[in-house]
C-alpha positions as CSV (number, residue, x, y, z in Angstrom):
1,X,-4.7,-31.1,-11.3
2,X,-0.9,-31.2,-11.5
3,X,1.3,-31.5,-8.4
4,X,4.2,-29.5,-6.9
5,X,6.8,-31.5,-5.0
6,X,8.9,-29.1,-2.8
7,X,11.1,-31.8,-1.4
8,X,12.2,-32.2,2.2
9,X,11.1,-28.8,3.5
10,X,13.1,-27.5,6.5
11,X,14.9,-30.8,6.7
12,X,11.6,-32.6,7.4
13,X,11.5,-36.3,7.3
14,X,8.5,-36.1,5.0
15,X,8.2,-34.9,1.4
16,X,5.2,-32.7,0.9
17,X,3.4,-32.7,-2.4
18,X,0.8,-29.9,-3.1
19,X,-2.0,-30.2,-5.6
20,X,-1.7,-27.4,-8.2
21,X,-5.1,-25.8,-8.7
22,X,-5.6,-24.3,-12.2
23,X,-6.9,-20.7,-12.2
24,X,-9.5,-21.4,-14.8
25,X,-11.1,-24.0,-12.5
26,X,-11.8,-21.2,-9.9
27,X,-15.0,-19.3,-10.6
28,X,-15.4,-16.0,-8.9
29,X,-18.3,-15.6,-6.5
30,X,-17.5,-11.8,-6.2
31,X,-17.1,-12.1,-2.4
32,X,-14.2,-11.1,-0.3
33,X,-14.3,-13.1,2.9
34,X,-11.2,-11.8,4.6
35,X,-8.3,-9.3,4.2
36,X,-5.1,-8.4,6.0
37,X,-1.5,-7.5,5.5
38,X,-1.0,-10.8,3.6
39,X,-3.6,-9.9,0.9
40,X,-7.2,-10.9,0.4
41,X,-9.3,-14.1,0.8
42,X,-11.9,-14.6,-2.0
43,X,-14.8,-17.0,-2.1
44,X,-14.6,-19.1,-5.3
45,X,-16.4,-22.0,-6.8
46,X,-14.0,-24.9,-7.5
47,X,-15.4,-26.3,-10.7
48,X,-13.4,-29.5,-10.6
49,X,-15.0,-30.6,-7.3
50,X,-18.2,-28.5,-7.4
51,X,-17.5,-27.0,-4.0
52,X,-17.0,-23.5,-2.6
53,X,-13.4,-22.8,-1.5
54,X,-11.4,-19.8,-0.2
55,X,-8.6,-18.5,-2.4
56,X,-6.1,-16.7,-0.1
57,X,-4.1,-14.4,-2.5
58,X,-0.7,-13.5,-1.2
59,X,0.1,-9.9,-2.0
60,X,3.9,-10.5,-2.0
61,X,3.6,-13.5,-4.4
62,X,6.6,-15.0,-2.6
63,X,6.8,-18.7,-3.4
64,X,8.6,-19.5,-0.1
65,X,5.8,-17.8,1.9
66,X,3.3,-19.8,-0.1
67,X,5.0,-23.1,0.3
68,X,5.6,-22.5,4.0
69,X,2.0,-21.9,4.8
70,X,0.8,-24.8,2.6
71,X,3.4,-27.0,4.4
72,X,2.1,-26.0,7.8
73,X,-1.5,-26.6,6.8
74,X,-0.6,-30.1,5.8
75,X,1.6,-30.7,8.8
76,X,-1.2,-29.5,11.2
77,X,-3.8,-31.7,9.7
78,X,-6.4,-31.5,12.4
79,X,-10.2,-31.4,12.7
80,X,-10.0,-27.8,13.7
81,X,-7.8,-26.6,10.9
82,X,-9.4,-26.0,7.4
83,X,-8.4,-28.6,4.8
84,X,-5.8,-27.5,2.2
85,X,-7.2,-28.1,-1.3
86,X,-4.0,-26.9,-3.1
87,X,-2.0,-24.0,-4.3
88,X,-2.1,-21.8,-7.4
89,X,1.2,-20.6,-8.9
90,X,0.4,-20.1,-12.5
91,X,-0.6,-16.5,-12.3
92,X,0.2,-13.7,-9.7
93,X,-0.8,-13.2,-7.0
94,X,0.0,-16.7,-6.0
95,X,-2.6,-18.3,-3.7
96,X,-3.6,-21.0,-1.2
97,X,-6.9,-22.8,-1.9
98,X,-8.7,-24.1,1.2
99,X,-12.1,-25.4,2.1
100,X,-14.7,-22.8,2.8
101,X,-16.1,-22.7,6.3
102,X,-18.8,-20.1,6.8
103,X,-22.4,-19.1,6.6
104,X,-23.9,-18.5,3.1
105,X,-21.1,-16.5,1.4
106,X,-19.6,-15.1,4.6
107,X,-16.8,-16.3,6.8
108,X,-17.5,-15.8,10.5
109,X,-14.6,-15.2,12.7
110,X,-15.0,-15.0,16.4
111,X,-14.5,-11.3,16.2
112,X,-17.1,-10.7,13.5
113,X,-19.6,-13.0,15.3
114,X,-19.2,-11.0,18.5
115,X,-19.2,-7.5,17.0
116,X,-20.5,-7.5,13.4
117,X,-24.3,-6.8,13.1
118,X,-24.4,-8.9,9.9
119,X,-24.1,-11.9,12.2
120,X,-26.5,-10.9,14.9
121,X,-28.9,-13.7,14.1
122,X,-26.1,-16.3,14.1
123,X,-24.8,-14.9,17.4
124,X,-28.2,-15.2,19.0
125,X,-28.2,-18.9,18.2
126,X,-24.8,-19.4,19.9
127,X,-25.6,-20.8,23.4
128,X,-23.0,-20.8,26.1
129,X,-22.1,-24.5,25.5
130,X,-21.5,-23.7,21.9
131,X,-19.0,-20.9,22.9
132,X,-17.3,-23.3,25.2
133,X,-17.0,-25.8,22.3
134,X,-15.4,-23.1,20.2
135,X,-12.9,-22.3,22.9
136,X,-12.1,-26.0,23.4
137,X,-11.6,-26.4,19.6
138,X,-9.1,-23.5,19.6
139,X,-7.0,-24.9,22.4
140,X,-7.2,-28.4,21.0
141,X,-5.7,-27.1,17.7
142,X,-3.0,-25.0,19.5
143,X,-2.1,-28.0,21.7
144,X,-1.7,-30.2,18.6
145,X,0.6,-27.6,17.0
146,X,2.6,-27.3,20.2
147,X,3.0,-31.1,20.4
148,X,4.7,-30.9,17.0
149,X,7.0,-28.3,18.5
150,X,5.7,-25.4,16.5
151,X,4.2,-22.0,17.5
152,X,1.3,-20.3,15.8
153,X,2.4,-16.8,16.8
154,X,-0.7,-15.0,15.7
155,X,-3.6,-16.2,17.8
156,X,-6.4,-13.7,17.9
157,X,-10.2,-13.5,17.5
158,X,-9.9,-12.7,13.8
159,X,-7.9,-15.9,13.2
160,X,-10.6,-18.2,14.5
161,X,-13.5,-19.2,12.2
162,X,-16.8,-20.4,13.6
163,X,-18.8,-22.8,11.4
164,X,-21.6,-25.0,12.5
165,X,-20.9,-23.9,16.1
166,X,-17.3,-25.2,16.0
167,X,-14.0,-23.4,16.0
168,X,-11.3,-23.5,13.3
169,X,-7.8,-22.0,13.6
170,X,-6.5,-20.2,10.5
171,X,-3.6,-18.1,9.2
172,X,-0.4,-19.9,9.6
173,X,1.8,-17.3,8.0
174,X,3.7,-16.5,11.2
175,X,4.4,-20.1,12.4
176,X,7.8,-20.9,13.6
177,X,9.6,-23.8,15.4
178,X,9.8,-23.8,19.2
179,X,13.5,-24.3,19.0
180,X,14.0,-21.5,16.5
181,X,11.7,-18.7,17.9
182,X,11.4,-15.3,16.3
183,X,12.0,-12.1,18.2
184,X,11.5,-8.4,17.4
185,X,10.7,-5.3,19.3
186,X,7.3,-3.9,18.4
187,X,6.6,-0.2,18.0
188,X,2.9,-0.7,18.2
189,X,1.2,-2.4,21.2
190,X,-1.0,-5.2,20.0
191,X,-3.3,-6.4,22.8
192,X,-3.2,-10.1,21.7
193,X,0.6,-10.3,21.9
194,X,2.3,-11.1,25.2
195,X,4.1,-8.1,26.8
196,X,7.5,-9.8,26.8
197,X,7.2,-10.5,23.1
198,X,6.2,-6.8,22.5
199,X,9.4,-5.9,24.4
200,X,11.6,-8.0,22.1
201,X,11.7,-11.4,23.8
202,X,11.3,-14.5,21.6
203,X,7.9,-16.1,21.1
204,X,7.1,-19.2,23.1
205,X,4.4,-21.7,23.9
206,X,3.6,-19.4,26.9
207,X,3.1,-16.4,24.5
208,X,0.7,-18.5,22.4
209,X,-1.2,-19.4,25.6
210,X,-1.3,-15.6,26.5
211,X,-2.9,-14.9,23.1
212,X,-5.4,-17.7,23.6
213,X,-6.3,-16.2,27.0
214,X,-7.1,-12.9,25.2
215,X,-9.6,-14.7,23.0
216,X,-11.3,-16.3,26.1
217,X,-11.4,-12.8,27.7
218,X,-13.0,-11.1,24.7
219,X,-15.7,-13.8,24.5
220,X,-16.2,-13.8,28.2
221,X,-16.6,-10.0,28.3
222,X,-19.2,-10.0,25.5
223,X,-21.1,-12.9,27.1
224,X,-20.6,-11.6,30.6
225,X,-19.4,-15.0,31.6
226,X,-17.3,-15.3,34.8
227,X,-15.9,-18.7,33.9
228,X,-14.5,-17.6,30.6
229,X,-13.1,-14.4,32.2
230,X,-11.5,-16.4,35.0
231,X,-9.9,-18.9,32.5
232,X,-8.6,-16.0,30.4
233,X,-7.1,-14.3,33.5
234,X,-5.2,-17.6,34.4
235,X,-3.3,-17.5,31.1
236,X,-1.7,-14.2,31.8
């Protein structure tokens, strides 16, 4: 592997160096494990290490977007954030390479685990204490990000992976600093976004907490659990 030094990103005190993953070292497993406005996540075999990884291909192939998300994944090094293996910038679309967390060849998000029949067997094995563990893992990761004075800005059930009955926070493409929050007025109402943010107010730690509460609510509703529903209500 070669390395990419992007210097002092955003006037950070640290210099971040990303491992450059060679495209020929990524063997296709012919499995898409996620998709969104950003592009697609493909399951690959990383030949250099002999492990399965996720290649997140950025549809815009914008180097700044790639470096930003890679930077945040390094900055938010936490037990509930997937490990960044490196970046791929030799061919377009550019991509992030992260550890694979899933079951077989499938990634399980909270949303898919709750609603996708493919994961009905895995869902049946999730006892209430396991779900509480996932909820704790999410808030632990969010708290860690907030302690560093950043906001996730896109907390939702599709951005939380479940692997070995533990929760992992993903998708750092909308992260911003607490002291430099983003604001825009939304034309579409997204249920996981706080009402004040939809109306054009800046994002905040409170709006992240609101979105976390929505995750608690959706889990609580599916499990018919009063404690989770009550905790979710208290975040609104």
